[in-house]
C-alpha positions as CSV (number, residue, x, y, z in Angstrom):
1,M,19.5,-15.0,2.6
2,T,15.8,-15.0,3.5
3,V,13.2,-13.4,1.4
4,G,9.6,-12.8,2.3
5,A,6.5,-10.5,2.2
6,I,5.0,-8.4,5.0
7,L,1.5,-7.3,5.2
8,F,0.1,-4.9,7.9
9,A,-3.4,-5.5,9.2
10,Q,-4.9,-3.1,11.8
11,N,-8.7,-3.3,11.6
12,N,-11.0,-0.3,12.1
13,Q,-14.8,0.0,12.5
14,A,-15.3,0.2,8.8
15,I,-12.7,-2.1,7.1
16,D,-11.4,-5.6,7.9
17,Y,-7.7,-5.3,6.8
18,T,-7.1,-8.8,8.4
19,Q,-9.5,-10.4,5.9
20,M,-7.9,-8.5,3.0
21,A,-4.4,-9.6,4.1
22,V,-5.5,-13.2,4.0
23,F,-6.7,-12.7,0.5
24,A,-3.6,-10.8,-0.7
25,A,-1.3,-13.3,0.9
26,D,-2.6,-16.1,-1.2
27,R,-1.9,-14.1,-4.4
28,I,1.5,-13.2,-3.1
29,M,2.4,-16.8,-2.4
30,Q,1.0,-17.8,-5.8
31,Y,2.8,-15.2,-8.0
32,L,6.0,-14.4,-6.0
33,D,6.5,-17.9,-4.5
34,I,7.7,-16.5,-1.1
35,P,6.5,-16.7,2.5
36,V,4.2,-14.0,3.8
37,S,4.1,-12.7,7.4
38,I,1.6,-10.4,9.0
39,I,2.0,-7.5,11.3
40,T,-1.2,-7.0,13.4
41,D,-2.5,-5.6,16.6
42,D,-5.1,-8.3,17.0
43,R,-3.7,-11.9,16.8
44,T,-6.8,-13.3,18.6
45,Y,-9.1,-12.0,15.7
46,L,-6.9,-13.5,13.1
47,L,-6.6,-16.9,14.7
48,E,-10.4,-17.1,15.5
49,K,-11.7,-16.0,12.2
50,F,-9.1,-17.4,9.9
51,P,-7.7,-20.4,11.6
52,H,-6.4,-21.8,8.3
53,H,-4.3,-18.7,7.3
54,K,-1.1,-19.4,5.6
55,F,1.1,-16.7,7.3
56,Q,4.6,-17.8,8.1
57,N,4.8,-15.5,11.1
58,I,2.2,-13.5,13.0
59,I,4.1,-10.4,14.3
60,D,2.4,-8.5,17.1
61,I,2.3,-4.8,17.7
62,P,0.6,-3.1,20.6
63,L,-3.1,-2.3,20.4
64,T,-3.2,1.3,21.2
65,G,-5.5,4.3,20.8
66,T,-3.0,6.0,18.5
67,A,-4.8,6.5,15.2
68,Q,-5.9,9.2,12.8
69,H,-9.2,9.7,11.1
70,R,-9.8,10.0,7.4
71,K,-12.7,9.7,4.9
72,F,-12.9,6.4,3.0
73,F,-14.9,6.6,-0.2
74,D,-17.1,3.8,-1.6
75,G,-17.6,5.2,-5.1
76,S,-18.3,8.8,-5.8
77,L,-21.5,9.1,-3.8
78,T,-20.8,7.4,-0.5
79,A,-18.1,8.0,2.1
80,K,-17.5,7.2,5.8
81,T,-15.1,8.6,8.2
82,A,-13.1,6.0,10.2
83,T,-10.0,5.6,12.2
84,W,-6.8,5.0,10.2
85,K,-4.0,3.1,11.8
86,N,-1.1,4.0,9.5
87,L,1.6,4.9,12.1
88,T,3.4,1.7,12.3
89,R,5.0,1.2,8.8
90,S,8.3,2.8,9.8
91,N,8.7,0.0,12.3
92,V,8.9,-2.7,9.6
93,Y,12.7,-2.7,9.5
94,D,12.8,-3.9,13.2
95,L,9.8,-6.2,12.8
96,T,10.5,-8.1,9.6
97,P,12.2,-11.6,10.0
98,Y,13.7,-11.4,6.4
99,D,16.9,-10.2,4.9
100,T,15.1,-9.0,1.8
101,T,11.5,-7.8,2.4
102,I,8.7,-6.8,0.2
103,V,6.0,-4.8,1.9
104,L,2.6,-4.5,0.2
105,D,-0.7,-2.8,1.3
106,T,-3.4,-5.3,1.7
107,D,-5.4,-3.8,-1.0
108,Y,-2.5,-4.2,-3.6
109,I,-3.7,-7.4,-5.5
110,L,-1.2,-9.4,-7.4
111,N,-2.2,-11.0,-10.7
112,S,1.4,-11.4,-12.2
113,S,5.0,-12.3,-11.3
114,V,6.3,-9.0,-12.5
115,L,7.8,-8.1,-9.1
116,K,9.6,-11.5,-8.6
117,P,12.8,-10.5,-10.5
118,A,13.2,-7.4,-8.3
119,L,13.5,-9.6,-5.2
120,D,16.8,-10.9,-6.6
121,L,18.3,-7.5,-7.4
122,D,21.0,-6.1,-5.2
123,H,19.5,-2.7,-4.4
124,D,19.0,-1.4,-0.9
125,F,15.6,0.1,-1.7
126,Q,13.0,-0.3,-4.5
127,I,9.7,1.6,-4.7
128,Y,7.2,2.9,-7.2
129,K,7.5,6.5,-8.4
130,H,5.2,6.4,-11.5
131,A,1.6,5.2,-11.5
132,F,-1.3,4.6,-13.9
133,D,-4.9,5.2,-13.2
134,L,-7.2,2.7,-14.8
135,A,-9.7,5.5,-15.7
136,G,-7.1,7.1,-17.9
137,Y,-8.7,10.5,-17.9
138,R,-8.2,11.6,-14.3
139,S,-5.4,14.0,-13.6
140,S,-2.3,12.3,-12.0
141,S,-0.7,15.6,-10.9
142,A,-1.4,14.9,-7.2
143,F,0.8,11.8,-7.5
144,A,3.6,13.5,-9.4
145,R,4.9,15.6,-6.6
146,I,3.9,16.1,-3.0
147,N,2.9,19.6,-4.1
148,P,2.9,21.2,-7.5
149,Y,6.3,23.0,-6.7
150,S,8.0,20.4,-4.5
151,I,9.7,17.0,-4.5
152,P,8.8,13.9,-6.4
153,F,6.0,11.7,-5.0
154,Y,6.7,8.0,-4.2
155,W,4.1,5.3,-3.4
156,A,4.6,3.6,0.0
157,T,2.0,1.0,-1.3
158,V,4.6,-1.6,-2.2
159,F,8.4,-1.5,-1.7
160,I,11.3,-3.8,-1.3
161,F,14.3,-3.2,1.0
162,Q,17.4,-5.1,2.3
163,K,18.4,-5.2,5.9
164,N,21.6,-3.1,6.2
165,T,22.9,0.0,7.9
166,I,21.7,2.3,5.0
167,M,18.1,1.1,5.3
168,Q,18.2,1.1,8.9
169,S,19.1,4.9,8.8
170,F,16.2,5.4,6.3
171,F,13.7,3.9,8.7
172,V,15.0,5.8,11.6
173,L,14.6,8.9,9.4
174,L,11.0,8.0,8.8
175,D,10.3,7.7,12.4
176,H,11.8,11.2,12.9
177,I,9.6,12.6,10.1
178,K,6.6,10.9,11.7
179,D,7.3,12.2,15.2
180,N,7.8,15.7,13.8
181,W,5.1,15.7,11.2
182,I,3.9,19.3,11.7
183,Y,7.5,20.6,11.2
184,F,8.1,18.5,8.0
185,R,4.6,19.1,6.5
186,T,5.3,22.8,7.0
187,L,8.8,22.7,5.6
188,Y,7.7,20.8,2.5
189,T,4.3,22.6,2.1
190,V,2.2,19.6,2.5
191,D,-1.6,20.3,2.5
192,S,-2.7,17.3,4.4
193,P,-2.7,17.7,8.1
194,I,-2.7,13.9,8.7
195,F,0.4,11.8,8.5
196,R,0.7,9.9,5.2
197,N,3.2,7.2,4.5
198,D,3.5,8.2,0.9
199,I,4.5,11.7,1.8
200,A,6.9,10.7,4.6
201,F,8.6,8.2,2.3
202,S,8.9,10.9,-0.3
203,I,10.5,13.3,2.1
204,A,12.8,10.7,3.5
205,I,14.0,9.7,0.1
206,H,14.6,13.3,-0.8
207,I,16.7,13.7,2.3
208,M,18.7,10.4,1.6
209,N,19.5,11.7,-1.9
210,G,21.1,14.8,-0.2
211,K,18.1,16.9,-0.9
212,S,18.7,16.7,-4.7
213,N,18.1,14.2,-7.5
214,G,19.8,10.9,-6.6
215,E,19.8,7.2,-6.9
216,F,18.9,6.1,-3.4
217,A,15.5,4.7,-4.5
218,V,15.4,2.4,-7.4
219,E,12.0,2.1,-9.2
220,L,10.2,-1.2,-9.1
221,P,9.4,-2.8,-12.6
222,G,6.7,-1.1,-14.7
223,K,4.2,1.4,-13.3
224,M,2.0,1.0,-10.2
225,T,-1.6,0.6,-11.5
226,F,-4.4,1.6,-9.4
227,A,-8.2,1.8,-9.3
228,S,-9.5,4.9,-7.5
229,D,-11.8,4.7,-4.5
230,K,-14.5,6.1,-6.9
231,D,-14.4,2.8,-8.8
232,Y,-15.6,-0.7,-8.0
233,L,-14.0,-4.1,-8.3
234,I,-16.6,-6.5,-9.7
235,S,-14.9,-9.9,-9.9
236,T,-11.6,-11.8,-10.4
237,N,-11.0,-14.9,-12.5
238,G,-7.5,-16.2,-12.4
239,S,-5.3,-13.2,-13.3
240,T,-8.3,-11.3,-14.8
241,M,-10.1,-8.6,-12.9
242,K,-13.3,-6.8,-13.8
243,F,-13.9,-3.2,-12.6
244,L,-16.6,-0.5,-12.9
245,V,-14.6,2.7,-13.6
246,E,-16.4,6.0,-13.2
247,K,-17.1,7.9,-16.5
248,E,-15.5,11.2,-17.1
249,K,-17.8,14.1,-16.2
250,Y,-20.7,11.7,-15.3
251,L,-20.8,11.5,-11.5
252,G,-21.9,8.0,-10.4
253,E,-22.0,6.5,-13.9
254,Y,-19.6,3.7,-14.8
255,T,-17.9,1.8,-17.7
256,A,-16.9,-1.8,-17.3
257,L,-13.2,-2.5,-17.7
258,N,-11.2,-5.8,-17.6
259,T,-7.4,-6.2,-16.7
260,K,-5.5,-9.3,-17.3
261,G,-2.1,-10.1,-15.7
262,L,-1.9,-6.7,-14.1
263,D,-1.3,-6.0,-10.4
264,V,-3.8,-3.4,-9.2
265,H,-3.9,-1.2,-6.1
266,I,-7.6,-1.2,-5.3
267,M,-8.3,2.0,-3.4
268,N,-12.0,1.2,-2.8
269,K,-11.4,-1.0,0.2
270,Y,-15.2,-1.4,0.7
271,S,-15.6,-2.8,-2.7
272,L,-12.7,-5.2,-2.3
273,S,-14.1,-6.4,1.1
274,R,-17.6,-7.0,-0.4
275,Y,-15.9,-9.1,-3.2
276,I,-13.8,-11.1,-0.8
277,N,-17.1,-11.7,1.2
278,G,-18.7,-13.3,-1.9
279,G,-20.4,-10.2,-3.3
280,T,-19.9,-8.4,-6.6
281,G,-18.1,-5.5,-4.9
282,V,-20.8,-2.9,-5.8
């Protein structure tokens, strides 16, 4: 049985996801000791800019104009609207070369081996349901349910799945939700007009559970920790990361915070990119 990681990298005019994938891949191989493959719509850019990449496979997807637009924050005071190519994740079942696959966002940075035992578990599907904001004070209600009165929220940021008929059905269902997004966002009273993988995964899990509480999705170890797009990554040193986290009720003011041995979903992609480029992230 083969085990490996998949990263998606589709650049836009604001963010170099390919560069982030190269950085994230090194951490995955270090802490999980598994091969990493990349799914990208620009193989040429990857090979030209990162000729010494360590990806086991480069998996090509079409370079198309199909994309959405969203606002990307860089702290509380700066934001830029850019294209958002998030419509291909449901294709990972057909694209992965592995029997057991862990899929991670390129901004999910590993600093521990906490996910490694999960790769050996005999579960069809593992995903995070609970999360922890580094700031501590911000409301997490938006990540508890897809709306205050609806179904539980699941994070598509990182998940593990096995190749079998059950999971094939799940990803076919995801495609169906994506293709009929207006219907499903209306049915589940989703505020966001743009397609979101987190929401689509949550809806698909609800359906796979027979539209009730069920055990189709097994939760990954611990809680998913994240730094908001209002925060900044400053530096990393081994498994230690340093952030500036926005103060409560003080817009644009920050408190320094260190983490050690903690995997972190860094939502401020601009900050992560600056750090990878040799800056401080601010």
